C-alpha positions as CSV (number, residue, x, y, z in Angstrom):
1,M,20.8,74.9,24.7
2,V,23.4,77.5,25.2
3,R,25.9,75.0,25.8
4,V,25.1,73.3,22.8
5,R,25.3,76.4,20.9
6,R,28.7,77.4,22.2
7,R,29.9,73.7,20.9
8,R,28.3,74.4,17.5
9,A,30.1,77.7,17.1
10,H,33.7,76.3,18.3
11,S,33.5,73.4,16.3
12,R,32.4,75.5,13.0
13,R,35.7,77.9,13.8
14,T,37.8,74.6,14.2
15,R,36.3,73.4,10.7
16,A,37.0,76.7,8.9
17,L,40.4,76.6,10.5
18,A,41.1,73.0,9.5
19,R,39.6,74.0,5.9
20,L,42.3,76.6,5.6
21,W,45.3,74.0,6.8
22,N,44.0,71.0,4.4
23,K,44.2,73.7,1.5
24,S,47.7,74.6,2.2
25,A,48.7,71.1,2.2
26,G,48.2,69.8,-0.9
27,P,46.8,66.7,-2.2
28,K,46.8,63.5,-0.5
29,T,45.1,60.0,-0.8
30,P,41.9,59.4,0.3
31,K,43.1,57.8,3.6
32,R,45.8,60.0,4.4
33,R,43.6,63.2,4.1
34,L,40.9,61.9,6.5
35,A,43.9,61.3,8.8
36,G,45.6,64.5,8.4
37,T,42.0,66.4,8.5
38,E,41.8,64.8,12.1
39,D,44.8,65.8,13.3
40,R,44.5,69.6,11.8
41,K,41.0,69.9,13.4
42,R,42.7,69.0,16.7
43,A,45.8,71.4,16.2
44,A,42.8,74.0,15.1
45,A,40.9,73.4,18.2
46,L,44.2,74.0,20.8
47,F,44.6,77.1,19.1
48,L,41.2,78.3,19.4
49,A,41.2,77.2,22.9
50,A,42.7,80.3,24.6
51,S,39.9,82.5,23.1
52,S,37.0,80.4,23.9
53,S,37.9,79.7,27.5
54,V,38.1,83.1,28.0
55,E,35.1,83.8,26.6
56,K,33.5,81.2,29.1
57,R,35.0,83.1,32.0
58,K,33.9,86.0,31.0
59,A,30.2,84.8,31.0
60,R,30.6,83.4,34.1
61,R,31.8,86.8,35.9
62,A,28.8,88.3,33.9
63,K,26.6,86.1,36.0
64,G,28.2,86.7,39.1
65,L,30.0,83.2,39.1
66,G,33.4,82.3,39.8
67,P,35.6,79.7,38.3
68,P,34.1,76.3,38.3
69,G,36.0,74.3,41.4
70,A,38.5,76.8,41.6
71,A,38.9,76.1,45.6
72,R,39.4,72.3,44.7
73,L,41.8,73.2,41.5
74,V,44.9,74.5,43.5
75,R,46.0,73.6,46.7
76,F,48.6,76.4,47.3
77,D,49.5,78.4,50.4
78,A,51.2,81.6,49.8
79,A,52.4,81.8,53.3
80,Q,54.6,78.6,52.7
81,A,56.2,80.6,49.7
82,P,59.2,82.2,51.4
83,P,59.8,86.0,50.0
84,F,62.7,86.9,47.5
85,G,64.0,90.2,48.8
86,G,62.0,93.0,49.8
87,G,63.5,93.2,53.6
88,E,60.5,94.0,56.1
89,N,58.7,96.9,54.0
90,P,59.3,96.0,50.5
91,T,58.7,99.0,47.8
92,F,56.2,96.7,45.7
93,H,56.0,92.8,44.7
94,L,56.7,91.8,41.6
95,I,56.2,88.6,40.0
96,D,57.5,87.5,36.7
97,T,55.6,84.4,35.0
98,T,56.2,82.6,31.6
99,M,56.2,79.1,30.0
100,M,59.4,79.5,28.4
101,Y,61.4,78.5,31.7
102,A,63.0,75.1,31.7
103,P,66.3,73.3,32.4
104,R,67.4,73.9,29.0
105,S,65.4,77.2,27.9
106,G,67.6,79.9,26.5
107,G,67.4,83.6,26.8
108,V,64.1,84.1,28.5
109,R,65.4,82.1,31.5
110,R,68.9,84.1,31.1
111,Y,67.1,87.3,31.0
112,L,64.8,86.1,34.5
113,T,68.1,84.8,36.6
114,A,70.2,87.9,35.6
115,K,66.8,90.4,36.8
116,R,66.8,88.3,39.8
117,A,70.7,88.8,40.7
118,W,70.7,92.5,39.8
119,L,67.6,93.3,42.1
120,E,69.1,91.4,44.9
121,K,72.4,93.4,44.2
122,R,70.9,97.0,43.1
123,R,67.3,97.1,44.7
124,G,66.6,95.1,47.6
125,D,63.3,97.1,48.7
126,I,61.7,95.1,45.7
127,R,60.3,91.8,46.5
128,H,60.6,89.6,43.4
129,S,58.8,85.9,42.7
130,L,58.9,83.4,39.8
131,V,55.9,81.7,38.6
132,V,57.0,79.3,36.2
133,P,55.8,75.7,35.0
134,G,56.7,72.6,37.1
135,A,56.0,69.1,37.8
136,H,54.2,70.2,41.0
137,T,52.5,73.1,42.2
138,R,54.2,74.5,45.3
139,S,57.1,76.5,46.6
140,E,60.4,75.4,45.1
141,G,62.5,77.9,47.3
142,P,62.6,81.7,48.3
143,G,60.9,83.5,45.7
144,L,60.0,80.7,43.0
145,V,56.9,79.2,42.6
146,T,56.1,76.1,40.3
147,V,52.3,75.5,38.8
148,A,51.9,71.8,37.6
149,A,51.9,71.6,33.7
150,T,52.6,68.6,31.5
151,R,56.1,68.0,30.3
152,L,56.1,68.2,26.5
153,P,57.7,65.3,24.6
154,F,60.7,65.9,22.9
155,G,60.4,69.4,24.4
156,D,63.9,69.7,25.9
157,G,62.0,70.1,29.3
158,Y,59.7,72.4,28.4
159,R,56.1,72.1,30.1
160,M,52.6,73.3,28.6
161,P,50.6,74.9,31.3
162,A,46.7,73.9,30.6
163,S,44.7,75.6,33.1
164,V,44.4,79.3,33.2
165,T,42.2,79.1,36.4
166,K,44.9,77.4,38.0
167,W,47.7,79.9,37.1
168,E,45.6,82.5,37.9
169,T,44.8,81.4,41.3
170,V,48.5,80.9,42.4
171,L,49.1,84.5,41.3
172,K,46.4,85.9,43.2
173,A,47.4,84.0,46.1
174,L,50.8,85.5,45.9
175,Q,49.1,89.1,45.9
176,P,51.8,90.9,43.7
177,D,51.7,94.7,43.2
178,V,52.8,94.3,39.4
179,I,52.8,91.3,37.0
180,E,55.2,91.0,34.2
181,A,53.8,88.1,31.6
182,G,56.7,86.8,29.5
183,D,54.0,85.0,26.9
184,V,50.7,85.5,25.9
185,F,49.4,81.8,26.1
186,V,47.9,80.3,29.6
187,P,50.4,82.3,31.9
188,G,50.0,85.4,30.1
189,H,46.2,85.1,30.0
190,A,46.2,84.1,33.7
191,A,48.3,87.2,34.3
192,L,45.7,89.5,32.6
193,E,43.1,87.8,34.8
194,A,44.8,88.4,38.2
195,G,45.6,91.7,37.2
196,E,42.1,92.5,36.6
197,A,40.8,90.7,39.7
198,L,43.1,92.2,42.2
199,G,43.4,95.5,40.5
200,V,47.0,95.3,39.8
201,P,48.9,96.6,36.2
202,V,50.1,93.8,34.1
203,V,52.8,94.1,31.5
204,G,53.6,92.1,28.9
205,F,57.0,91.5,27.4
206,C,57.3,90.6,23.9
207,H,59.9,87.6,23.8
208,T,58.5,85.7,20.7
209,D,57.2,86.7,17.5
210,A,54.5,83.9,17.6
211,A,53.2,85.0,14.1
212,A,56.3,84.3,12.3
213,L,57.1,81.1,14.4
214,A,53.5,79.6,13.2
215,A,54.2,80.5,9.8
216,L,57.4,78.7,10.1
217,H,56.1,75.1,11.9
218,L,52.8,75.3,10.2
219,G,52.8,76.9,7.0
220,D,52.0,80.5,5.6
221,W,48.2,80.0,6.1
222,A,49.0,80.2,10.1
223,E,50.7,83.3,10.1
224,G,47.4,85.8,9.8
225,P,45.1,84.1,12.4
226,T,48.2,84.0,14.9
227,F,49.3,87.4,14.1
228,N,45.8,88.4,15.2
229,F,45.6,86.5,18.3
230,W,49.2,87.6,19.4
231,A,47.9,91.2,18.3
232,Q,44.8,91.2,20.6
233,A,46.2,89.6,23.4
234,Y,49.1,92.5,23.6
235,Q,46.4,95.1,23.3
236,R,45.4,94.4,26.6
237,F,48.4,94.7,28.7
238,D,49.1,97.9,30.7
239,A,52.5,98.3,29.0
240,V,54.2,96.3,26.6
241,V,57.9,95.9,26.8
242,A,59.9,95.0,23.4
243,P,63.5,94.2,23.6
244,S,64.5,96.0,20.1
245,W,63.1,98.2,17.5
246,H,62.4,95.6,15.2
247,T,59.7,94.0,17.8
248,A,58.1,97.3,18.5
249,S,57.7,97.6,14.9
250,R,56.0,94.1,14.7
251,L,53.8,95.4,17.6
252,A,53.0,98.5,16.2
253,E,51.9,96.7,12.7
254,A,49.4,94.9,14.8
255,G,47.9,98.0,16.4
256,V,49.6,97.5,20.1
257,E,50.3,100.9,21.6
258,R,52.1,101.8,25.1
259,V,55.0,99.9,23.6
260,S,58.5,100.8,25.2
261,V,61.9,99.2,23.9
262,H,64.3,98.0,26.4
263,P,66.8,96.3,24.9
264,L,68.5,93.2,27.2
265,G,72.1,93.3,28.6
266,V,75.1,91.2,29.2
267,D,77.2,90.0,32.4
268,T,80.3,91.2,30.8
269,E,82.3,89.9,34.0
270,L,81.0,86.4,33.6
271,F,81.4,86.7,29.7
272,H,84.9,87.7,29.0
273,P,87.6,87.1,26.5
274,S,89.8,85.7,29.5
275,R,87.9,82.7,29.8
276,G,88.9,81.3,26.7
277,D,91.0,78.4,26.3
278,R,91.1,77.5,22.6
279,A,93.9,74.7,23.2
280,R,91.7,72.9,25.5
281,L,89.0,72.8,23.2
282,L,90.8,72.0,20.2
283,R,92.4,68.8,22.7
284,R,88.2,68.0,23.5
285,T,86.9,68.2,20.0
286,G,90.0,66.5,17.7
287,L,90.0,69.6,15.6
288,P,93.1,70.9,13.7
289,A,95.1,73.8,15.3
290,N,94.5,75.4,12.0
291,S,90.9,75.4,12.2
292,R,88.7,78.5,12.4
293,L,86.1,77.8,14.5
294,L,82.7,79.0,14.2
295,V,80.1,78.8,17.3
296,F,76.7,78.9,17.8
297,A,74.9,78.1,21.3
298,G,71.2,77.7,21.6
299,R,68.1,74.9,21.4
300,P,68.1,72.6,18.4
301,A,64.8,74.4,17.3
302,R,64.1,74.9,13.8
303,E,63.9,78.9,13.9
304,K,67.2,78.8,14.4
305,N,68.2,77.2,11.0
306,I,70.8,75.0,12.2
307,E,70.7,73.2,8.5
308,G,71.5,76.6,7.1
309,M,74.4,77.0,9.2
310,I,75.9,73.3,8.7
311,E,75.5,73.7,4.7
312,A,77.4,77.2,4.9
313,V,80.2,75.4,6.3
314,E,80.2,72.6,4.3
315,K,80.3,74.9,1.0
316,L,83.3,76.5,2.7
317,G,85.1,73.4,3.4
318,D,88.6,73.4,5.3
319,P,90.1,74.9,7.8
320,Y,86.3,76.1,8.9
321,R,84.7,74.2,11.3
322,L,81.1,74.7,13.1
323,V,81.2,74.0,17.1
324,L,77.0,73.7,18.0
325,V,76.7,73.9,21.6
326,G,73.4,72.4,22.4
327,A,72.2,73.0,19.4
328,G,73.0,70.0,17.6
329,A,70.5,67.5,19.0
330,G,68.9,65.8,16.1
331,A,71.2,67.5,13.4
332,R,72.7,65.6,10.2
333,Y,76.4,64.3,10.9
334,S,78.9,66.4,8.8
335,P,82.5,66.2,9.4
336,Q,82.7,70.2,9.5
337,V,80.6,70.2,12.3
338,V,81.1,69.5,16.1
339,S,78.2,68.6,18.6
340,L,78.6,69.7,22.3
341,D,76.0,69.2,24.8
342,F,74.2,71.4,26.3
343,E,75.9,73.3,28.9
344,R,74.1,74.3,32.1
345,E,76.8,76.3,34.0
346,P,76.9,79.5,32.9
347,E,80.9,79.3,33.1
348,R,81.4,76.7,31.3
349,L,79.3,78.3,28.2
350,A,80.8,81.2,28.4
351,A,84.4,79.8,28.3
352,L,83.1,77.6,25.4
353,I,82.1,80.6,23.4
354,A,85.5,82.7,24.2
355,S,87.5,79.8,23.0
356,C,86.1,80.3,19.3
357,D,87.1,82.7,16.7
358,A,83.7,83.7,15.6
359,F,79.9,83.6,16.3
360,L,77.5,82.4,13.6
361,H,73.8,83.1,13.8
362,A,71.1,82.3,11.2
363,N,67.9,83.1,12.3
364,E,66.4,86.1,10.5
365,N,63.1,86.4,12.9
366,E,65.0,86.9,16.5
367,I,63.3,89.0,18.9
368,F,66.5,90.3,20.1
369,G,69.3,87.6,20.1
370,L,70.9,87.7,23.7
371,V,73.6,85.3,22.7
372,V,74.8,87.3,20.1
373,L,75.5,90.0,22.9
374,E,77.2,87.3,25.1
375,A,79.6,86.5,22.0
376,M,80.4,90.1,22.0
377,A,81.1,90.2,25.5
378,A,83.6,87.2,25.1
379,G,85.4,88.9,22.3
380,L,83.9,87.1,19.4
381,P,82.7,88.9,15.9
382,V,79.3,88.0,15.1
383,I,78.1,87.1,11.3
384,G,74.4,87.0,11.4
385,P,71.5,88.2,9.1
386,N,70.8,91.9,8.3
387,K,67.0,91.6,9.8
388,G,65.4,91.2,13.1
389,G,67.0,91.7,16.4
390,V,70.4,90.6,15.5
391,G,70.4,93.0,12.4
392,E,70.4,95.9,14.9
393,L,72.9,94.4,17.0
394,I,76.2,94.0,14.8
395,D,77.2,96.3,12.0
396,E,80.6,96.1,10.2
397,A,82.3,97.2,13.2
398,V,81.7,94.2,15.4
399,G,81.0,91.3,12.8
400,Q,79.8,90.9,9.2
401,H,76.2,91.2,8.1
402,A,74.7,87.8,5.6
403,T,72.4,89.4,3.0
404,T,70.0,86.4,4.0
405,S,69.9,83.3,6.1
406,D,70.7,81.0,3.0
407,P,73.5,79.1,3.4
408,A,75.2,80.5,0.2
409,D,75.0,84.2,2.1
410,L,76.3,82.7,5.2
411,A,79.2,81.5,3.7
412,Q,80.1,84.4,1.8
413,A,79.8,86.4,4.8
414,I,81.9,84.2,6.8
415,E,84.7,84.4,4.2
416,A,84.1,88.4,4.1
417,L,84.8,88.7,7.9
418,F,88.2,86.2,7.9
419,A,89.5,88.5,5.1
420,R,89.6,91.4,7.1
421,D,91.4,92.2,10.6
422,V,89.3,89.7,12.9
423,M,91.4,90.4,16.2
424,A,90.7,94.1,15.7
425,I,87.0,93.4,15.0
426,S,87.0,91.1,18.2
427,E,88.2,93.5,20.6
428,T,85.6,96.4,19.0
429,A,82.9,93.9,19.8
430,R,83.8,93.4,23.4
431,R,84.1,97.4,24.1
432,R,80.8,97.6,22.2
433,A,79.3,95.0,25.0
434,E,80.6,96.9,27.9
435,A,79.7,100.4,26.6
436,R,76.3,99.8,25.4
437,H,74.9,96.9,26.6
438,S,75.0,96.6,30.7
439,W,72.2,95.0,32.6
440,D,72.0,98.4,34.7
441,A,70.2,100.2,32.1
442,T,67.8,97.1,31.3
443,F,66.6,96.7,34.8
444,D,66.7,100.6,35.8
445,G,64.6,101.5,33.0
446,L,62.1,98.3,33.7
447,T,61.8,98.9,37.5
448,K,61.0,102.5,36.6
449,L,58.1,101.5,34.1
450,Y,56.9,99.0,37.4
451,A,56.8,102.0,39.8
452,D,55.1,104.0,37.3
453,L,52.7,101.8,36.4
454,I,51.4,101.2,39.9
455,N,50.9,104.9,40.6
456,R,48.4,104.7,37.5
457,A,44.9,102.7,37.5
458,P,45.0,99.7,35.1
459,R,43.6,100.4,31.6
460,R,42.8,97.1,30.5
461,A,40.0,96.5,27.3
462,A,37.9,93.4,27.3
463,L,39.1,90.5,25.8
464,A,37.2,89.1,22.5
465,L,40.0,87.3,20.6
466,T,38.9,86.3,16.9
467,A,41.4,84.0,14.6
């Protein structure tokens, strides 16, 4: 009887969210309305799945029951996962876990790769493990464990974790002293559950503004419910890290406390002006020597506003050209645009960026904009909106602000930049990256945060998510 009531309550919430979606979609023919409603109900059910699954686990714990079939769910021996760093007597064991880790993923993966390299070089006393999605649940090498997750169709290699219990079981088996969760979805919820079970602190690193993305992809109707979900999830962490003041203000608006700002850094040896080879890039692309090369490197995601950048360059015409690295998949053809494949090798990506004249960014809701720092380190001025994380990183000394991310405003900002002394701005951009944005400052601050939390008891409220 209890199970029936829960199903009915869940169904009512799903139908209510679906009705909101229907209202935002406008009129349809009867047949299409029926199909659209069913699609929206399924999406609403997925949206509410996180909260309902957590509620079920809470109820089971209240009755003294463990997760159903946990012993059969994961066959993973932590002893078979060789450690990364830490030596014989590690100071502590840090686990980073996130679903935003894929062969072609961008800033989050580069942040984690940089963290691992820094820990190996600077803090060999800290043991570090990554727990990320993969085809199988197993150890993939020293300090790298994958948890089986379904690959998303058209998801550019990303995988969607579905089982909080499976993920939680792996995290607990690895016996961390502190966990950093890079999202608030299945890995984030599993990190909170594992932290509660083990009595260890859990840090939430805010890499994504889920509410802004929901509004962009699903419509304005989705922003409110997603914002509530996002806010309540981050309120459970023992500490929350924001990479920019823009992100910190969004979290404060959501009522999240214990937020600290730790801007990301850049490898100024890897991203360096000396790697540029403009002549080689012109030969590769077949572009004329007088081209003014604007570059953007990233995922072909809607929030990156690729179409806005293409339209801006089309408005300007010759000699402006836009070079899209990894971001041109699915973009419409334009004679002003050159689309290059994703560059897996960091050295080749750094060389491509350094071979261009300026970097163009058009996402007003960027949490930070790691690629902006990489462009500055490579000696490129940056053109971007005066909003979000990108707006914090650039000013007139190192680039040009666009009033908005609309094509007309982007085009005006591009022209304004090239009307100035681009060479001088490039040199200033490089100096600023060197002076202000080393990874040392980022990871020194984070390791001190981890150590402080380990020495304090976790403070985590009970979870009761509402849409």
